[in-house]
Z-matrix of the N, CA and C atoms (Angstrom, degrees):
N
C 1 1.388
C 2 1.451 1 106.93
N 3 1.422 2 116.24 1 147.65
C 4 1.443 3 120.22 2 177.30
C 5 1.470 4 115.71 3 -60.76
N 6 1.354 5 119.08 4 -43.22
C 7 1.372 6 121.96 5 -179.73
C 8 1.524 7 113.57 6 -60.48
N 9 1.210 8 114.08 7 -40.21
C 10 1.558 9 117.15 8 176.00
C 11 1.478 10 113.87 9 -61.58
N 12 1.293 11 113.72 10 -47.89
C 13 1.551 12 115.92 11 176.73
C 14 1.542 13 112.73 12 -60.06
N 15 1.350 14 116.20 13 -40.56
C 16 1.451 15 119.33 14 179.32
C 17 1.518 16 111.94 15 -66.15
N 18 1.335 17 118.25 16 -38.84
C 19 1.376 18 123.90 17 176.61
C 20 1.628 19 110.77 18 -55.69
N 21 1.365 20 110.75 19 -51.54
C 22 1.475 21 119.20 20 -175.80
C 23 1.582 22 108.79 21 -66.96
N 24 1.288 23 117.27 22 -35.34
C 25 1.497 24 120.40 23 174.84
C 26 1.470 25 110.20 24 -66.83
N 27 1.292 26 124.32 25 -38.59
C 28 1.485 27 126.82 26 174.25
C 29 1.493 28 108.28 27 -63.10
N 30 1.305 29 117.97 28 -48.04
C 31 1.445 30 122.98 29 -173.19
C 32 1.607 31 107.39 30 -63.27
N 33 1.317 32 116.77 31 -38.88
C 34 1.476 33 122.80 32 177.85
C 35 1.542 34 110.52 33 -67.13
N 36 1.321 35 116.28 34 -43.49
C 37 1.494 36 121.94 35 179.76
C 38 1.506 37 113.79 36 -65.53
N 39 1.360 38 114.18 37 -28.12
C 40 1.455 39 119.41 38 -178.02
C 41 1.569 40 110.44 39 -68.36
N 42 1.238 41 117.05 40 -25.93
C 43 1.407 42 116.53 41 -178.15
C 44 1.572 43 114.95 42 -66.37
N 45 1.299 44 117.13 43 -19.62
C 46 1.388 45 123.91 44 -178.12
C 47 1.572 46 111.25 45 -109.18
N 48 1.249 47 117.37 46 0.90
C 49 1.499 48 122.64 47 178.71
C 50 1.532 49 109.70 48 -78.36
N 51 1.342 50 117.57 49 125.77
C 52 1.469 51 121.97 50 -178.98
C 53 1.505 52 115.47 51 -78.41
N 54 1.270 53 118.68 52 58.77
C 55 1.482 54 121.59 53 172.15
C 56 1.554 55 105.59 54 -125.55
N 57 1.370 56 111.84 55 173.41
C 58 1.407 57 117.93 56 -175.66
C 59 1.590 58 110.16 57 -71.57
N 60 1.329 59 114.73 58 153.40
C 61 1.408 60 123.77 59 -175.93
C 62 1.570 61 109.60 60 -61.41
N 63 1.331 62 117.90 61 -30.85
C 64 1.458 63 124.41 62 175.49
C 65 1.520 64 113.36 63 -60.71
N 66 1.459 65 108.80 64 -44.08
C 67 1.560 66 112.42 65 174.57
C 68 1.374 67 115.03 66 -67.92
N 69 1.366 68 115.75 67 -39.03
C 70 1.465 69 118.83 68 -177.92
C 71 1.571 70 108.35 69 -61.97
N 72 1.277 71 116.52 70 -43.86
C 73 1.504 72 122.93 71 178.07
C 74 1.596 73 106.94 72 -56.11
N 75 1.212 74 117.33 73 -53.70
C 76 1.501 75 120.46 74 -177.55
C 77 1.548 76 107.90 75 -61.41
N 78 1.286 77 118.90 76 -40.35
C 79 1.464 78 121.01 77 177.60
C 80 1.509 79 113.58 78 -63.90
N 81 1.354 80 114.09 79 -44.81
C 82 1.475 81 122.06 80 178.47
C 83 1.520 82 108.35 81 -62.08
N 84 1.269 83 118.76 82 -43.64
C 85 1.491 84 123.35 83 178.02
C 86 1.456 85 112.01 84 -60.10
N 87 1.328 86 119.32 85 -48.66
C 88 1.471 87 124.72 86 -179.49
C 89 1.573 88 108.31 87 -67.82
N 90 1.286 89 121.46 88 -38.20
C 91 1.459 90 118.22 89 170.44
C 92 1.432 91 116.69 90 -56.66
N 93 1.349 92 111.09 91 -49.51
C 94 1.525 93 120.53 92 177.53
C 95 1.512 94 107.88 93 -53.50
N 96 1.332 95 113.26 94 -51.88
C 97 1.557 96 114.84 95 -178.90
C 98 1.480 97 110.76 96 -56.69
N 99 1.381 98 118.42 97 -41.22
C 100 1.415 99 116.86 98 179.32
C 101 1.603 100 111.72 99 -60.88
N 102 1.319 101 113.85 100 -37.44
C 103 1.463 102 117.62 101 176.35
C 104 1.485 103 111.49 102 -58.73
N 105 1.304 104 112.34 103 -51.66
C 106 1.489 105 117.18 104 179.56
C 107 1.569 106 115.55 105 -59.60
N 108 1.375 107 111.47 106 -39.98
C 109 1.505 108 117.24 107 175.31
C 110 1.540 109 115.25 108 -62.66
N 111 1.429 110 111.98 109 -38.84
C 112 1.429 111 115.12 110 172.25
C 113 1.521 112 117.05 111 -63.07
N 114 1.242 113 114.58 112 -40.54
C 115 1.432 114 121.52 113 171.96
C 116 1.531 115 117.35 114 -60.70
N 117 1.319 116 112.51 115 -40.91
C 118 1.508 117 118.49 116 174.90
C 119 1.457 118 107.03 117 -67.09
N 120 1.226 119 118.66 118 -47.21
C 121 1.518 120 119.25 119 -178.27
C 122 1.535 121 111.47 120 -58.66
N 123 1.323 122 117.37 121 -41.54
C 124 1.381 123 120.79 122 177.40
C 125 1.545 124 112.52 123 -57.88
N 126 1.398 125 112.71 124 -50.94
C 127 1.454 126 117.49 125 175.05
C 128 1.486 127 114.23 126 -57.52
N 129 1.286 128 118.91 127 -37.31
C 130 1.509 129 119.92 128 -179.94
C 131 1.504 130 108.84 129 -74.15
N 132 1.248 131 119.83 130 -36.81
C 133 1.475 132 122.24 131 177.10
C 134 1.521 133 109.53 132 -59.72
N 135 1.353 134 117.07 133 -40.78
C 136 1.482 135 121.79 134 -173.53
C 137 1.601 136 101.79 135 -77.57
N 138 1.200 137 117.15 136 -34.03
C 139 1.580 138 116.11 137 172.56
C 140 1.517 139 115.14 138 -62.35
N 141 1.288 140 113.11 139 -41.55
C 142 1.452 141 118.55 140 173.75
C 143 1.621 142 112.28 141 -58.05
N 144 1.276 143 110.12 142 -44.87
C 145 1.524 144 114.60 143 -177.23
C 146 1.533 145 108.00 144 -62.39
N 147 1.286 146 117.89 145 -46.17
C 148 1.403 147 123.73 146 -179.82
C 149 1.601 148 109.36 147 -62.94
N 150 1.289 149 119.07 148 -37.83
C 151 1.478 150 118.66 149 173.75
C 152 1.418 151 110.88 150 -67.83
N 153 1.315 152 119.67 151 -45.14
C 154 1.536 153 124.06 152 179.56
C 155 1.506 154 108.89 153 -56.19
N 156 1.293 155 113.78 154 -55.34
C 157 1.506 156 117.72 155 -177.92
C 158 1.575 157 112.88 156 -60.62
N 159 1.322 158 119.23 157 -19.66
C 160 1.497 159 116.85 158 -177.90
C 161 1.464 160 112.10 159 -91.21
N 162 1.413 161 117.11 160 -0.43
C 163 1.476 162 118.17 161 175.04
C 164 1.504 163 107.26 162 -81.74
N 165 1.361 164 114.27 163 111.90
C 166 1.464 165 115.00 164 -175.84
C 167 1.639 166 110.85 165 -105.55
N 168 1.374 167 113.85 166 -18.74
C 169 1.524 168 114.00 167 176.89
C 170 1.438 169 112.81 168 -62.81
N 171 1.382 170 113.41 169 158.99
C 172 1.432 171 121.67 170 -178.15
C 173 1.531 172 107.28 171 -119.07
N 174 1.363 173 114.60 172 37.50
C 175 1.398 174 118.55 173 179.69
C 176 1.545 175 110.06 174 -89.93
N 177 1.333 176 115.61 175 170.55
C 178 1.517 177 115.41 176 176.06
C 179 1.425 178 111.86 177 -68.96
N 180 1.320 179 121.09 178 -34.25
C 181 1.438 180 120.07 179 174.97
C 182 1.424 181 113.40 180 -61.55
N 183 1.405 182 118.58 181 -41.97
C 184 1.476 183 125.00 182 -179.07
C 185 1.469 184 109.32 183 -59.54
N 186 1.430 185 111.88 184 -48.34
C 187 1.469 186 116.33 185 178.84
C 188 1.541 187 116.10 186 -58.14
N 189 1.303 188 112.88 187 -36.16
C 190 1.460 189 116.97 188 176.71
C 191 1.512 190 111.23 189 -70.29
N 192 1.234 191 117.58 190 -40.10
C 193 1.467 192 121.12 191 175.90
C 194 1.460 193 112.24 192 -57.25
N 195 1.456 194 114.32 193 -41.83
C 196 1.447 195 112.97 194 176.97
C 197 1.485 196 117.92 195 -69.18
N 198 1.256 197 111.38 196 -29.97
C 199 1.527 198 118.83 197 175.43
C 200 1.553 199 109.12 198 -65.42
N 201 1.295 200 115.19 199 -49.93
C 202 1.443 201 120.54 200 -179.82
C 203 1.545 202 112.16 201 -59.72
N 204 1.410 203 114.11 202 -41.48
C 205 1.456 204 118.71 203 178.66
C 206 1.553 205 110.78 204 -66.60
N 207 1.358 206 117.60 205 -38.08
C 208 1.389 207 122.36 206 177.39
C 209 1.471 208 109.88 207 -60.43
N 210 1.340 209 116.94 208 -50.06
C 211 1.446 210 125.88 209 177.95
C 212 1.605 211 111.44 210 -53.72
N 213 1.300 212 117.31 211 -41.23
C 214 1.418 213 119.13 212 -177.12
C 215 1.503 214 107.82 213 -73.59
N 216 1.312 215 113.82 214 -36.91
C 217 1.567 216 116.26 215 179.77
C 218 1.540 217 109.45 216 -65.60
N 219 1.413 218 116.07 217 -40.89
C 220 1.481 219 115.16 218 178.76
C 221 1.530 220 112.03 219 -63.79
N 222 1.314 221 118.56 220 -40.01
C 223 1.494 222 123.25 221 176.82
C 224 1.447 223 110.51 222 -58.29
N 225 1.383 224 115.34 223 -50.17
C 226 1.439 225 114.27 224 177.25
C 227 1.535 226 116.62 225 -62.95
N 228 1.228 227 115.29 226 -34.08
C 229 1.514 228 117.27 227 177.72
C 230 1.512 229 108.20 228 -65.65
N 231 1.307 230 118.05 229 -44.96
C 232 1.464 231 120.41 230 -178.53
C 233 1.539 232 110.79 231 -59.97
N 234 1.351 233 115.11 232 -44.92
C 235 1.426 234 118.44 233 -177.72
C 236 1.471 235 115.64 234 -66.21
N 237 1.499 236 112.49 235 -38.21
C 238 1.435 237 120.21 236 174.97
C 239 1.511 238 109.31 237 -60.43
N 240 1.275 239 117.86 238 -44.71
C 241 1.481 240 121.31 239 -174.37
C 242 1.559 241 107.20 240 -71.66
N 243 1.348 242 121.17 241 -36.51
C 244 1.468 243 125.43 242 177.26
C 245 1.505 244 108.22 243 -60.78
N 246 1.314 245 116.63 244 -49.33
C 247 1.461 246 123.23 245 -173.71
C 248 1.546 247 106.77 246 -68.46
N 249 1.315 248 122.52 247 -37.40
C 250 1.456 249 122.89 248 172.84
C 251 1.507 250 111.54 249 -62.35
N 252 1.325 251 119.53 250 -44.76
C 253 1.445 252 124.78 251 176.59
C 254 1.566 253 106.81 252 -59.13
N 255 1.286 254 120.28 253 -45.43
C 256 1.488 255 122.27 254 179.04
C 257 1.584 256 110.36 255 -59.94
N 258 1.246 257 116.69 256 -47.62
C 259 1.424 258 120.26 257 178.97
C 260 1.558 259 110.36 258 -62.24
N 261 1.340 260 119.71 259 -36.49
C 262 1.417 261 121.93 260 177.26
C 263 1.541 262 112.75 261 -65.16
N 264 1.281 263 113.51 262 -45.22
C 265 1.428 264 122.81 263 178.06
C 266 1.492 265 110.12 264 -63.40
N 267 1.251 266 119.14 265 -44.01
C 268 1.493 267 125.47 266 -176.39
C 269 1.508 268 108.31 267 -62.74
N 270 1.301 269 112.39 268 -44.11
C 271 1.604 270 117.91 269 -179.82
C 272 1.525 271 107.06 270 -52.06
N 273 1.359 272 114.36 271 -50.72
C 274 1.527 273 117.37 272 -171.79
C 275 1.407 274 106.71 273 -76.18
N 276 1.346 275 120.03 274 -39.22
C 277 1.557 276 117.83 275 -178.69
C 278 1.487 277 114.50 276 -64.23
N 279 1.324 278 117.36 277 -28.43
C 280 1.559 279 118.55 278 173.14
C 281 1.548 280 106.33 279 -55.46
N 282 1.256 281 121.68 280 -38.15
C 283 1.517 282 115.07 281 178.95
C 284 1.517 283 110.63 282 -66.16
N 285 1.333 284 119.92 283 -35.51
C 286 1.493 285 119.24 284 176.14
C 287 1.476 286 108.14 285 -60.88
N 288 1.305 287 120.95 286 -45.86
C 289 1.418 288 125.70 287 178.41
C 290 1.549 289 110.08 288 -49.73
N 291 1.350 290 106.83 289 -54.95
C 292 1.575 291 113.63 290 -179.42
C 293 1.484 292 113.58 291 -54.86
N 294 1.346 293 117.28 292 -42.81
C 295 1.420 294 118.68 293 -175.94
C 296 1.634 295 115.38 294 -77.94
N 297 1.343 296 108.98 295 -33.39
C 298 1.470 297 118.59 296 179.03
C 299 1.563 298 115.34 297 -84.26
N 300 1.321 299 111.54 298 -19.13
C 301 1.561 300 115.74 299 -179.10
C 302 1.595 301 108.03 300 67.61
N 303 1.373 302 116.89 301 32.99
C 304 1.448 303 116.03 302 -169.98
C 305 1.495 304 116.17 303 -107.31
N 306 1.373 305 115.19 304 109.14
C 307 1.383 306 117.62 305 177.17
C 308 1.567 307 117.19 306 -71.34
N 309 1.374 308 112.74 307 -24.13
C 310 1.474 309 120.52 308 177.19
C 311 1.577 310 108.02 309 -60.35
N 312 1.354 311 114.00 310 -45.98
C 313 1.524 312 117.27 311 -177.33
C 314 1.515 313 108.38 312 -69.06
N 315 1.317 314 118.15 313 -36.83
C 316 1.432 315 120.88 314 176.34
C 317 1.487 316 114.82 315 -60.01
N 318 1.379 317 112.97 316 -43.38
C 319 1.534 318 118.95 317 171.75
C 320 1.387 319 113.46 318 -57.02
N 321 1.380 320 113.30 319 -42.72
C 322 1.523 321 114.89 320 -178.25
C 323 1.512 322 113.26 321 -62.79
N 324 1.377 323 115.51 322 -40.80
C 325 1.415 324 120.57 323 -178.68
C 326 1.584 325 109.85 324 -67.77
N 327 1.232 326 117.78 325 -34.32
C 328 1.495 327 122.15 326 174.60
C 329 1.515 328 107.56 327 -59.92
N 330 1.347 329 116.48 328 -46.42
C 331 1.456 330 118.94 329 -171.13
C 332 1.622 331 105.84 330 -68.22
N 333 1.316 332 112.89 331 -37.46
C 334 1.543 333 118.66 332 -179.91
C 335 1.580 334 109.12 333 -62.64
N 336 1.346 335 117.31 334 -37.71
C 337 1.497 336 117.26 335 177.51
C 338 1.471 337 114.11 336 -71.39
N 339 1.398 338 110.74 337 -40.59
C 340 1.438 339 118.51 338 176.11
C 341 1.493 340 116.17 339 -54.60
N 342 1.452 341 111.37 340 -45.05
C 343 1.466 342 115.40 341 177.58
C 344 1.567 343 113.31 342 -67.40
N 345 1.332 344 112.93 343 -37.84
C 346 1.503 345 112.37 344 174.29
C 347 1.482 346 114.81 345 -59.08
N 348 1.305 347 117.63 346 -39.03
C 349 1.520 348 122.73 347 177.42
C 350 1.501 349 108.59 348 -63.37
N 351 1.301 350 118.11 349 -38.78
C 352 1.476 351 119.19 350 -177.84
C 353 1.552 352 107.92 351 -63.17
N 354 1.373 353 116.07 352 -47.18
C 355 1.479 354 119.37 353 -176.15
C 356 1.562 355 109.14 354 -62.48
N 357 1.284 356 115.71 355 -48.60
C 358 1.479 357 115.87 356 177.07
C 359 1.520 358 116.10 357 -57.81
N 360 1.360 359 117.66 358 -39.20
C 361 1.390 360 120.16 359 178.28
C 362 1.531 361 107.99 360 -68.38
N 363 1.278 362 121.23 361 -34.85
C 364 1.439 363 122.48 362 -176.68
C 365 1.593 364 109.35 363 -67.77
N 366 1.256 365 116.98 364 -38.56
C 367 1.434 366 128.22 365 176.59
C 368 1.531 367 107.43 366 -62.91
N 369 1.292 368 114.37 367 -46.14
C 370 1.457 369 118.13 368 -177.02
C 371 1.506 370 107.89 369 -64.63
N 372 1.348 371 117.45 370 -44.76
C 373 1.452 372 120.53 371 178.30
C 374 1.575 373 112.52 372 -58.96
N 375 1.396 374 114.44 373 -39.13
C 376 1.467 375 117.77 374 177.42
C 377 1.445 376 111.16 375 -64.48
N 378 1.302 377 118.20 376 -37.96
C 379 1.472 378 126.26 377 178.14
C 380 1.596 379 104.24 378 -55.57
N 381 1.290 380 111.98 379 -60.49
C 382 1.511 381 117.27 380 -177.31
C 383 1.525 382 114.21 381 -52.31
N 384 1.449 383 113.12 382 -41.83
C 385 1.474 384 116.63 383 178.54
C 386 1.502 385 108.04 384 -61.71
N 387 1.237 386 117.26 385 -47.26
C 388 1.488 387 119.65 386 -178.46
C 389 1.539 388 115.26 387 -58.04
N 390 1.378 389 111.67 388 -38.32
C 391 1.436 390 115.64 389 173.88
C 392 1.582 391 114.40 390 -60.81
N 393 1.306 392 115.58 391 -34.90
C 394 1.439 393 121.75 392 -176.74
C 395 1.546 394 107.81 393 -66.71
N 396 1.317 395 112.50 394 -41.83
C 397 1.544 396 117.64 395 -173.67
C 398 1.540 397 111.11 396 -80.88
N 399 1.258 398 114.90 397 -25.04
C 400 1.487 399 119.81 398 -178.60
C 401 1.525 400 114.75 399 -76.42
N 402 1.381 401 116.65 400 -17.59
C 403 1.471 402 119.69 401 -179.52
C 404 1.501 403 113.39 402 -89.22
């Protein structure tokens, strides 16, 4: 899976990054959390698809549920792809940090990963809320 290979690339690049071990640990943890959040989002997207495909009625309420489920799947797909793009960018940007010896750039990358994790968690929470109300 692409997210796994990106995580391991980041982990490998961190070894040569000229920042403190404490910052490297935080960065590695955030990157791993992004990987986990992507995997959870994929699982939830697949569950949405199963739920949508199981709706057999042709009532107005059933149509609305299919639309809402499709919207949730679209949001999950967008955030998964955005997070994958962030991990790709971070992997390459760590090389820039290594060559420039720049902690400011490193801190910016850490902030980008943190924000990605917040968005993925928010979507996961929205998925859980929708499951409560659909039962």
